[in-house]
Backbone as numpy.savetxt, mean C-alpha at the origin, in Angstrom:
# Nx Ny Nz CAx CAy CAz Cx Cy Cz
4.75 -18.31 10.10 5.55 -17.32 10.83 4.73 -16.07 11.06
4.84 -15.53 12.27 4.08 -14.34 12.62 4.40 -13.19 11.67
3.37 -12.51 11.18 3.57 -11.39 10.29 3.25 -11.69 8.85
3.37 -12.97 8.46 3.00 -13.35 7.11 1.49 -13.56 7.03
0.95 -13.34 5.85 -0.50 -13.45 5.64 -0.95 -14.89 5.84
-2.10 -15.10 6.48 -2.59 -16.48 6.64 -2.95 -17.09 5.29
-2.68 -18.37 5.16 -2.98 -19.12 3.94 -3.68 -20.43 4.30
-4.51 -20.90 3.38 -5.16 -22.19 3.61 -4.28 -23.32 3.08
-4.79 -24.53 3.09 -4.00 -25.69 2.68 -3.66 -25.70 1.20
-4.36 -24.86 0.43 -4.07 -24.77 -1.00 -3.27 -23.51 -1.34
-2.76 -22.84 -0.32 -1.91 -21.64 -0.45 -2.68 -20.35 -0.74
-4.00 -20.40 -0.77 -4.76 -19.17 -0.98 -4.61 -18.24 0.24
-4.45 -16.95 -0.04 -4.38 -15.96 1.03 -5.76 -15.73 1.61
-5.85 -15.69 2.93 -7.13 -15.61 3.62 -7.42 -14.19 4.10
-8.66 -13.78 3.95 -9.11 -12.48 4.44 -9.57 -12.64 5.89
-8.77 -12.12 6.82 -9.13 -12.23 8.23 -9.53 -10.88 8.83
-9.92 -9.93 7.96 -10.39 -8.63 8.44 -11.77 -8.76 9.08
-12.01 -7.98 10.12 -13.28 -8.06 10.83 -13.49 -6.81 11.68
-14.74 -6.38 11.79 -15.06 -5.26 12.68 -14.65 -5.59 14.11
-14.77 -6.84 14.50 -14.47 -7.25 15.87 -13.00 -7.07 16.23
-12.14 -7.01 15.22 -10.70 -6.90 15.47 -10.22 -5.45 15.54
-11.07 -4.51 15.21 -10.65 -3.11 15.16 -10.74 -2.48 16.55
-9.63 -2.00 17.12 -9.68 -1.32 18.41 -10.57 -0.08 18.33
-11.28 0.21 19.40 -12.26 1.31 19.40 -11.62 2.66 19.09
-10.33 2.80 19.36 -9.66 4.08 19.12 -9.66 4.45 17.64
-9.82 3.44 16.76 -9.82 3.71 15.32 -11.21 4.04 14.76
-12.25 3.81 15.53 -13.60 3.97 15.00 -13.94 5.39 14.56
-13.58 6.45 15.33 -13.84 7.81 14.83 -13.11 8.11 13.53
-11.91 7.60 13.39 -11.14 7.77 12.16 -11.86 7.11 10.98
-12.33 5.91 11.17 -13.03 5.19 10.09 -14.30 5.93 9.70
-15.00 6.47 10.68 -16.22 7.24 10.38 -15.88 8.50 9.60
-14.76 9.13 9.92 -14.31 10.33 9.21 -13.95 9.98 7.77
-13.29 8.85 7.56 -12.94 8.42 6.21 -14.21 8.22 5.38
-15.16 7.52 5.95 -16.42 7.28 5.26 -17.13 8.59 4.92
-17.21 9.50 5.88 -17.89 10.79 5.67 -17.18 11.63 4.61
-15.85 11.55 4.58 -15.07 12.32 3.61 -15.32 11.82 2.19
-15.29 10.53 2.01 -15.61 9.98 0.69 -17.02 10.42 0.26
-17.98 10.27 1.16 -19.36 10.61 0.82 -19.50 12.09 0.48
-18.77 12.92 1.19 -18.82 14.37 0.94 -18.46 14.72 -0.50
-17.48 14.03 -1.05 -16.97 14.39 -2.37 -17.48 13.53 -3.52
-17.79 12.26 -3.26 -18.12 11.37 -4.37 -19.38 10.54 -4.12
-20.27 11.04 -3.27 -21.43 10.25 -2.84 -22.24 9.68 -4.00
-22.45 10.48 -5.05 -23.31 10.04 -6.15 -22.64 9.00 -7.05
-21.33 8.80 -6.88 -20.60 7.84 -7.73 -20.15 6.59 -6.97
-20.41 6.55 -5.66 -19.88 5.46 -4.84 -20.68 4.18 -5.00
-19.94 3.09 -5.22 -20.53 1.75 -5.23 -20.33 1.12 -3.84
-19.13 1.30 -3.31 -18.83 0.80 -1.97 -17.57 1.46 -1.44
-17.45 1.58 -0.11 -16.27 2.16 0.54 -15.66 1.09 1.44
-14.33 0.96 1.38 -13.64 -0.12 2.09 -12.40 0.39 2.81
-12.07 -0.29 3.90 -10.75 -0.16 4.49 -10.09 -1.53 4.36
-8.77 -1.55 4.35 -8.06 -2.82 4.24 -6.68 -2.69 4.88
-6.02 -3.79 5.04 -4.68 -3.76 5.64 -4.70 -4.04 7.13
-3.74 -3.45 7.85 -3.49 -3.82 9.24 -4.61 -3.42 10.21
-5.29 -2.30 9.95 -6.32 -1.84 10.90 -7.49 -2.83 10.99
-8.16 -3.18 9.89 -9.27 -4.13 10.02 -8.82 -5.56 10.34
-7.52 -5.83 10.23 -7.02 -7.16 10.61 -6.61 -7.21 12.07
-6.67 -6.07 12.75 -6.37 -6.03 14.18 -4.91 -6.11 14.53
-4.02 -5.78 13.59 -2.58 -5.87 13.86 -1.87 -4.52 13.69
-2.64 -3.45 13.61 -2.03 -2.12 13.42 -1.25 -1.70 14.67
-0.16 -0.98 14.44 0.65 -0.43 15.53 0.36 1.06 15.60
-0.24 1.49 16.70 -0.66 2.89 16.82 0.54 3.83 16.66
0.36 4.81 15.79 1.40 5.79 15.53 2.39 5.37 14.47
2.40 4.08 14.10 3.35 3.58 13.11 2.65 3.06 11.85
1.52 2.39 12.02 0.80 1.82 10.87 -0.01 2.89 10.15
-0.13 2.74 8.84 -1.01 3.61 8.09 -2.41 2.99 8.06
-3.35 3.69 7.45 -4.66 3.11 7.23 -4.95 3.17 5.74
-5.38 2.06 5.20 -5.65 1.95 3.77 -7.15 2.02 3.53
-7.54 2.78 2.53 -8.97 2.91 2.23 -9.16 3.04 0.72
-10.34 2.67 0.27 -10.63 2.69 -1.16 -12.12 2.88 -1.39
-12.44 3.76 -2.33 -13.82 3.89 -2.79 -13.93 3.23 -4.14
-14.81 2.26 -4.26 -15.10 1.64 -5.55 -16.22 2.45 -6.18
-15.96 2.94 -7.39 -16.83 3.94 -8.01 -17.52 3.41 -9.27
-18.66 4.02 -9.57 -19.41 3.67 -10.78 -18.79 4.34 -12.01
-18.17 5.49 -11.81 -17.53 6.22 -12.90 -16.46 7.13 -12.34
-15.65 7.72 -13.20 -14.53 8.55 -12.78 -15.01 9.82 -12.07
-14.17 10.31 -11.13 -14.49 11.50 -10.37 -13.26 12.40 -10.27
-13.47 13.63 -9.88 -12.37 14.55 -9.58 -11.77 14.16 -8.23
-10.47 13.94 -8.18 -9.82 13.51 -6.94 -8.82 14.54 -6.40
-8.92 15.78 -6.86 -7.96 16.80 -6.44 -8.04 17.08 -4.94
-9.15 16.77 -4.32 -9.34 17.01 -2.89 -8.59 16.02 -2.02
-8.20 14.88 -2.58 -7.73 13.75 -1.78 -6.47 14.06 -0.97
-5.49 14.77 -1.56 -4.25 15.04 -0.83 -4.52 15.93 0.38
-5.29 17.00 0.18 -5.60 17.90 1.29 -6.33 17.19 2.43
-7.25 16.32 2.07 -7.98 15.58 3.10 -7.07 14.56 3.78
-6.13 14.01 3.06 -5.16 13.11 3.68 -4.35 13.83 4.74
-3.90 15.05 4.42 -3.14 15.84 5.39 -4.00 16.17 6.61
-5.26 16.48 6.40 -6.16 16.79 7.52 -6.34 15.57 8.42
-6.57 14.43 7.81 -6.76 13.19 8.58 -5.51 12.89 9.41
-4.34 13.01 8.80 -3.10 12.68 9.49 -2.84 13.61 10.67
-3.20 14.87 10.52 -2.98 15.82 11.63 -4.03 15.64 12.73
-5.19 15.12 12.37 -6.27 14.94 13.33 -6.14 13.64 14.12
-5.58 12.62 13.48 -5.51 11.29 14.10 -4.06 10.79 14.13
-3.30 11.15 15.17 -1.89 10.73 15.26 -1.72 9.22 15.46
-2.80 8.49 15.59 -2.70 7.03 15.73 -2.28 6.37 14.43
-2.32 7.10 13.31 -1.86 6.56 12.03 -0.66 7.35 11.53
0.16 6.68 10.72 1.34 7.35 10.17 1.04 8.01 8.83
0.08 7.45 8.10 -0.27 8.04 6.81 -1.58 7.46 6.31
-2.14 8.12 5.30 -3.36 7.67 4.64 -3.34 8.16 3.21
-3.83 7.35 2.31 -4.04 7.75 0.92 -5.47 7.39 0.56
-6.25 8.40 0.15 -7.60 8.12 -0.32 -7.48 7.50 -1.71
-7.79 6.22 -1.79 -7.63 5.51 -3.04 -8.98 5.33 -3.73
-8.93 5.03 -5.04 -10.14 4.90 -5.85 -9.96 3.78 -6.87
-11.05 3.13 -7.22 -11.04 2.13 -8.28 -12.42 2.09 -8.91
-12.45 1.92 -10.21 -13.72 1.78 -10.91 -14.24 0.36 -10.75
-15.54 0.21 -10.62 -16.13 -1.09 -10.36 -15.75 -2.12 -11.43
-15.68 -1.69 -12.69 -15.33 -2.65 -13.75 -13.89 -3.12 -13.64
-13.00 -2.29 -13.02 -11.62 -2.69 -12.80 -11.50 -3.72 -11.68
-12.40 -3.62 -10.72 -12.35 -4.50 -9.56 -12.92 -5.88 -9.86
-14.00 -5.90 -10.59 -14.68 -7.19 -10.84 -14.15 -7.88 -12.10
-13.21 -7.25 -12.80 -12.58 -7.88 -13.96 -11.86 -9.16 -13.53
-12.14 -10.25 -14.17 -11.54 -11.53 -13.80 -10.59 -12.09 -14.86
-10.59 -11.51 -16.04 -9.72 -12.01 -17.10 -8.26 -11.68 -16.82
-8.02 -10.47 -16.25 -6.67 -10.03 -15.94 -6.55 -9.74 -14.45
-5.31 -9.76 -13.96 -5.08 -9.47 -12.55 -5.46 -8.02 -12.24
-6.16 -7.83 -11.13 -6.58 -6.50 -10.68 -6.02 -6.24 -9.29
-5.16 -5.23 -9.16 -4.59 -4.90 -7.85 -5.66 -4.49 -6.84
-6.62 -3.63 -7.21 -7.69 -3.31 -6.25 -8.46 -4.55 -5.79
-8.77 -5.45 -6.72 -9.47 -6.68 -6.35 -8.63 -7.52 -5.40
-7.34 -7.57 -5.66 -6.43 -8.32 -4.79 -6.44 -7.77 -3.37
-6.29 -6.46 -3.23 -6.25 -5.83 -1.91 -7.55 -6.07 -1.13
-8.66 -5.92 -1.81 -9.95 -6.12 -1.14 -10.19 -7.59 -0.82
-9.80 -8.46 -1.73 -10.05 -9.88 -1.54 -9.31 -10.44 -0.33
-8.05 -10.03 -0.14 -7.25 -10.63 0.93 -7.36 -9.90 2.25
-7.86 -8.65 2.25 -7.87 -7.94 3.53 -8.84 -6.79 3.64
-9.85 -6.76 2.77 -10.79 -5.64 2.77 -11.96 -5.83 3.72
-12.52 -4.70 4.14 -13.72 -4.69 4.98 -14.60 -3.55 4.50
-15.83 -3.87 4.11 -16.75 -2.86 3.60 -17.27 -2.02 4.76
-17.19 -0.67 4.62 -17.69 0.21 5.67 -18.88 1.04 5.20
-19.20 0.95 3.90 -20.35 1.71 3.36 -20.69 1.15 1.98
-21.97 0.99 1.69 -22.40 0.59 0.36 -22.40 -0.91 0.16
-22.27 -1.30 -1.11 -22.35 -2.72 -1.48 -21.02 -3.43 -1.23
-21.09 -4.59 -0.60 -19.91 -5.38 -0.31 -19.69 -6.39 -1.43
-18.67 -6.14 -2.26 -18.38 -7.04 -3.38 -17.32 -8.08 -3.04
-16.75 -8.01 -1.83 -15.64 -8.89 -1.48 -15.99 -10.37 -1.63
-17.17 -10.83 -1.19 -17.47 -12.27 -1.33 -17.46 -12.77 -2.78
-17.65 -11.88 -3.73 -17.70 -12.29 -5.14 -16.35 -12.18 -5.85
-15.32 -11.69 -5.16 -14.02 -11.50 -5.79 -13.24 -12.81 -5.86
-12.32 -12.92 -6.82 -11.50 -14.14 -6.90 -10.56 -14.24 -5.71
-10.06 -15.44 -5.45 -9.08 -15.66 -4.41 -7.68 -15.66 -5.03
-6.68 -15.41 -4.20 -5.33 -15.24 -4.73 -4.30 -16.04 -3.93
-3.27 -16.49 -4.65 -2.10 -17.11 -4.06 -0.89 -16.19 -4.30
0.21 -16.37 -3.58 1.41 -15.54 -3.80 2.08 -15.90 -5.12
1.60 -15.32 -6.19 2.06 -15.70 -7.52 2.64 -14.50 -8.28
3.18 -14.78 -9.46 3.90 -13.80 -10.27 3.07 -12.56 -10.57
1.78 -12.74 -10.87 0.98 -11.60 -11.28 0.89 -10.51 -10.22
0.96 -10.89 -8.95 0.94 -9.91 -7.87 2.20 -9.04 -7.94
3.34 -9.70 -8.08 4.61 -8.97 -8.16 4.69 -8.12 -9.42
4.25 -8.68 -10.54 4.25 -7.93 -11.80 3.57 -6.59 -11.65
2.41 -6.61 -11.03 1.58 -5.41 -10.92 2.30 -4.27 -10.22
3.13 -4.60 -9.23 3.84 -3.57 -8.47 5.22 -3.26 -9.03
5.99 -4.30 -9.34 7.36 -4.08 -9.78 7.43 -3.32 -11.10
6.45 -3.51 -11.96 6.46 -2.83 -13.25 6.25 -1.33 -13.09
5.71 -0.92 -11.93 5.45 0.50 -11.68 6.53 1.18 -10.84
7.53 0.43 -10.41 8.51 0.98 -9.47 9.23 2.21 -10.02
9.72 2.14 -11.25 10.42 3.30 -11.82 9.50 4.51 -11.88
8.28 4.30 -12.34 7.33 5.40 -12.44 7.03 5.99 -11.05
6.91 5.13 -10.05 6.63 5.61 -8.71 7.79 6.43 -8.14
9.02 5.99 -8.40 10.19 6.73 -7.93 10.30 8.07 -8.65
10.09 8.05 -9.96 10.13 9.31 -10.73 9.09 10.29 -10.22
7.88 9.80 -9.95 6.82 10.66 -9.44 7.20 11.25 -8.09
7.74 10.42 -7.20 8.13 10.90 -5.87 9.20 11.99 -5.97
10.19 11.77 -6.84 11.26 12.77 -7.01 10.68 14.10 -7.49
9.79 14.06 -8.48 9.20 15.29 -9.00 8.35 15.99 -7.95
7.57 15.22 -7.20 6.74 15.83 -6.16 7.57 16.44 -5.05
8.66 15.78 -4.68 9.54 16.31 -3.63 10.23 17.58 -4.12
10.69 17.57 -5.37 11.37 18.75 -5.91 10.49 19.99 -5.90
9.23 19.84 -6.26 8.35 21.01 -6.38 7.58 21.32 -5.10
7.77 20.51 -4.08 7.02 20.70 -2.84 7.42 21.99 -2.14
6.42 22.68 -1.61 6.67 23.92 -0.88 6.39 23.78 0.62
6.26 22.55 1.10 5.99 22.34 2.52 6.76 21.14 3.04
7.19 21.23 4.29 7.91 20.15 4.94 7.04 18.90 5.02
5.77 19.08 5.36 4.89 17.93 5.51 4.70 17.17 4.21
4.67 17.89 3.10 4.50 17.22 1.81 5.76 16.43 1.45
6.93 16.98 1.75 8.18 16.26 1.50 8.20 14.97 2.33
7.82 15.06 3.59 7.79 13.88 4.46 6.77 12.86 3.96
5.64 13.35 3.50 4.59 12.47 2.98 5.13 11.61 1.85
5.82 12.24 0.88 6.34 11.50 -0.27 7.53 10.62 0.11
8.32 11.06 1.08 9.43 10.25 1.56 8.90 8.95 2.16
7.91 9.05 3.03 7.32 7.86 3.65 6.65 6.97 2.60
5.91 7.59 1.71 5.15 6.82 0.72 6.06 6.01 -0.19
7.10 6.64 -0.75 7.94 5.93 -1.72 8.83 4.89 -1.05
9.29 5.15 0.16 10.15 4.16 0.82 9.35 2.94 1.26
8.08 3.12 1.62 7.23 1.95 1.90 7.05 1.13 0.63
6.86 1.80 -0.49 6.76 1.09 -1.78 8.03 0.28 -2.06
9.17 0.90 -1.80 10.44 0.24 -2.08 10.64 -0.99 -1.18
10.26 -0.88 0.07 10.37 -2.01 0.99 9.52 -3.19 0.52
8.31 -2.89 0.13 7.41 -3.96 -0.31 7.84 -4.53 -1.66
8.35 -3.67 -2.55 8.83 -4.17 -3.83 10.09 -5.01 -3.64
10.92 -4.65 -2.67 12.09 -5.48 -2.37 11.68 -6.87 -1.92
10.60 -6.95 -1.15 10.08 -8.25 -0.73 9.54 -9.04 -1.92
8.90 -8.36 -2.86 8.30 -9.03 -4.01 9.34 -9.76 -4.87
10.59 -9.34 -4.79 11.63 -9.97 -5.61 11.80 -11.46 -5.27
11.37 -11.87 -4.06 11.50 -13.28 -3.68 10.20 -13.86 -3.15
9.10 -13.15 -3.28 7.84 -13.63 -2.73 7.40 -14.94 -3.36
7.48 -15.04 -4.67 6.99 -16.23 -5.37 7.79 -17.46 -4.95
9.10 -17.32 -4.89 9.96 -18.43 -4.51 9.67 -18.89 -3.09
9.42 -17.95 -2.18 9.17 -18.28 -0.78 7.71 -18.65 -0.52
6.84 -18.35 -1.48 5.42 -18.73 -1.42 4.71 -18.20 -0.18
4.90 -16.92 0.12 4.18 -16.28 1.22 4.12 -14.79 0.98
3.22 -14.14 1.67 2.97 -12.71 1.41 2.91 -11.94 2.72
3.42 -10.71 2.67 3.27 -9.78 3.78 3.29 -8.36 3.23
2.67 -7.44 3.96 2.79 -6.02 3.64 3.47 -5.29 4.79
3.86 -6.02 5.83 4.53 -5.44 7.00 5.93 -4.99 6.60
6.24 -3.71 6.77 7.51 -3.18 6.27 8.71 -3.75 7.01
8.57 -4.03 8.30 9.68 -4.61 9.05 10.01 -6.00 8.52
8.98 -6.79 8.26 9.17 -8.13 7.73 9.67 -8.08 6.29
9.19 -7.12 5.52 9.70 -6.94 4.15 11.20 -6.68 4.18
11.63 -5.82 5.11 13.07 -5.55 5.22 13.85 -6.79 5.60
13.36 -7.53 6.60 14.06 -8.73 7.06 14.22 -9.76 5.94
13.17 -9.95 5.16 13.23 -10.91 4.06 14.17 -10.43 2.96
14.12 -9.14 2.66 15.03 -8.59 1.65 16.48 -8.75 2.10
16.74 -8.46 3.36 18.12 -8.52 3.88 18.68 -9.94 3.81
17.82 -10.95 3.96 18.27 -12.34 3.85 18.73 -12.66 2.44
18.03 -12.15 1.46 18.34 -12.46 0.07 19.37 -11.51 -0.54
19.45 -10.29 -0.01 20.38 -9.29 -0.55 21.19 -8.67 0.59
22.04 -9.46 1.24 22.79 -8.95 2.40 23.69 -7.76 2.08
24.19 -7.69 0.85 25.08 -6.59 0.48 24.33 -5.27 0.32
23.01 -5.33 0.25 22.21 -4.11 0.13 21.27 -3.92 1.33
21.52 -4.70 2.38 20.67 -4.63 3.57 20.74 -3.25 4.23
21.93 -2.65 4.26 22.08 -1.34 4.91 21.27 -0.27 4.19
21.23 -0.36 2.86 20.47 0.62 2.09 18.96 0.44 2.31
18.52 -0.82 2.36 17.10 -1.04 2.61 16.74 -0.69 4.06
17.71 -0.84 4.97 17.48 -0.42 6.36 17.25 1.09 6.42
17.92 1.81 5.56 17.71 3.26 5.49 16.32 3.57 4.98
15.86 2.80 3.99 14.49 2.97 3.50 13.50 2.71 4.63
13.77 1.70 5.44 12.90 1.39 6.57 12.86 2.55 7.56
14.01 3.13 7.83 14.06 4.28 8.74 13.29 5.47 8.15
13.46 5.72 6.86 12.72 6.80 6.21 11.21 6.56 6.27
10.79 5.31 6.18 9.35 5.00 6.19 8.73 5.28 7.55
9.54 5.22 8.59 9.03 5.45 9.95 9.31 6.87 10.44
10.46 7.40 10.04 10.85 8.75 10.42 11.27 9.51 9.16
10.30 9.92 8.36 10.62 10.53 7.05 11.43 11.81 7.17
12.34 11.96 6.24 13.20 13.15 6.20 12.47 14.31 5.52
12.84 15.51 5.91 12.30 16.71 5.26 13.34 17.36 4.35
14.50 16.71 4.23 15.59 17.26 3.41 15.50 16.72 1.99
15.15 17.59 1.08 14.91 17.17 -0.30 16.11 16.46 -0.93
17.28 17.07 -0.80 18.48 16.50 -1.44 18.79 15.12 -0.91
18.66 14.94 0.39 18.94 13.65 1.02 18.05 12.55 0.43
16.77 12.84 0.31 15.83 11.84 -0.19 16.07 11.56 -1.67
16.22 12.63 -2.45 16.39 12.47 -3.89 17.67 11.71 -4.22
18.74 12.01 -3.50 19.99 11.27 -3.71 19.80 9.78 -3.41
19.06 9.49 -2.36 18.79 8.09 -2.00 17.99 7.39 -3.10
16.98 8.08 -3.60 16.14 7.50 -4.65 16.93 7.32 -5.96
17.80 8.27 -6.26 18.60 8.16 -7.48 19.75 7.17 -7.35
20.06 6.77 -6.12 21.09 5.78 -5.88 20.50 4.40 -5.69
20.14 4.07 -4.47 19.57 2.76 -4.17 18.27 2.52 -4.93
17.48 3.57 -5.10 16.21 3.42 -5.83 16.43 2.93 -7.24
17.43 3.49 -7.93 17.71 3.08 -9.31 18.24 1.65 -9.35
19.02 1.26 -8.36 19.49 -0.13 -8.31 18.30 -1.08 -8.15
17.35 -0.70 -7.28 16.18 -1.54 -7.05 15.34 -1.65 -8.32
15.23 -0.57 -9.07 14.51 -0.61 -10.35 15.18 -1.61 -11.29
16.51 -1.59 -11.35 17.24 -2.52 -12.22 16.99 -3.97 -11.81
16.95 -4.23 -10.51 16.66 -5.58 -10.03 15.23 -5.99 -10.38
14.32 -5.04 -10.25 12.92 -5.32 -10.60 12.80 -5.65 -12.09
13.48 -4.87 -12.92 13.43 -5.12 -14.36 14.03 -6.49 -14.70
15.09 -6.85 -14.00 15.72 -8.16 -14.21 14.73 -9.28 -13.82
14.08 -9.11 -12.69 13.10 -10.09 -12.21 11.94 -10.22 -13.21
11.44 -9.10 -13.68 10.34 -9.11 -14.63 10.72 -9.83 -15.91
11.96 -9.64 -16.36 12.43 -10.30 -17.57 12.52 -11.80 -17.41
12.95 -12.26 -16.25 13.10 -13.70 -16.00 11.74 -14.37 -15.81
10.87 -13.73 -15.05 9.61 -14.35 -14.67 8.53 -14.28 -15.77
8.75 -13.45 -16.77 7.72 -13.25 -17.78 8.22 -13.58 -19.18
9.05 -14.61 -19.26 9.57 -15.05 -20.55 8.44 -15.70 -21.36
C-alpha cells in the first residue's frame, strides 16, 4: 500500500533514500544543515545524515519536516540546536519543522541491543558528510523492539512538551512543541498495532488512518492531533488540556501494550 515502507520478501524494511530522489529545491537547505553541524561540532563529527521523507523523494513541500542527525565521537554542547532550528524553519518554508539530532557512534553501531538512531539510519538514512556507516548497520523488520523504544518514552515526551509550553515566552516556541509532540503521538498511536499488521510508516496521515481503524472511538481525538501537527496552536491552555486529556489516555494504552508485549 502506498505510504508504507518498502519491505523485501523476508519483511526487512528497505532503505530507498538517494540523492537522485531529492528535489533541487531542498539542496540549499541540506547544505545549510551540513554547514551548521560543522560550525558547532566539526571536531567531534563522525558523519552527518539526513533521513525520512526528503531523501526518499516523498516529502510534501511546506508540510513535511526534515530529519537530520550528526553521529559523534563524543558528547558535545547542544544548546545552539533550538535556535538554529528556528532559523532554518524561518529561512526555508518548504519544511514544517527540523530538529538537529545527535547520536554517539558507540550507540549507533551497538548490535546487542536495539538502537533507535541505527534504526532510523538503516531504513532511510543518507550520508551528506563524513563516514557513511549505513552499509554496516543491522537490518530491521517491523518488530516489538521498534515500538518499545518509542512507546516507553511517550509519558516523558508529553511531560517535557507540557513543561516547555508552560514556560515558553514566544508564540513560535509554543507552536514548535505543539507540532513536535502531536507528531510523536500520531506515530505512537500507529505503533500500538504495527507489529500485528507487520508494516511500518512514519507518514502522519497514514498513522492517523491506521489508528482510526483500530480505535474508532478515539479517532476524533487523534484527528485533532493530526490537525495540530499541520497547523499548530499557539494557545497554551488548549494544547496542555489536550495533552492532559487524550495524551494521558494514549500513555495508558502504551503502558498496556508494553505490559502485554514484554511479558
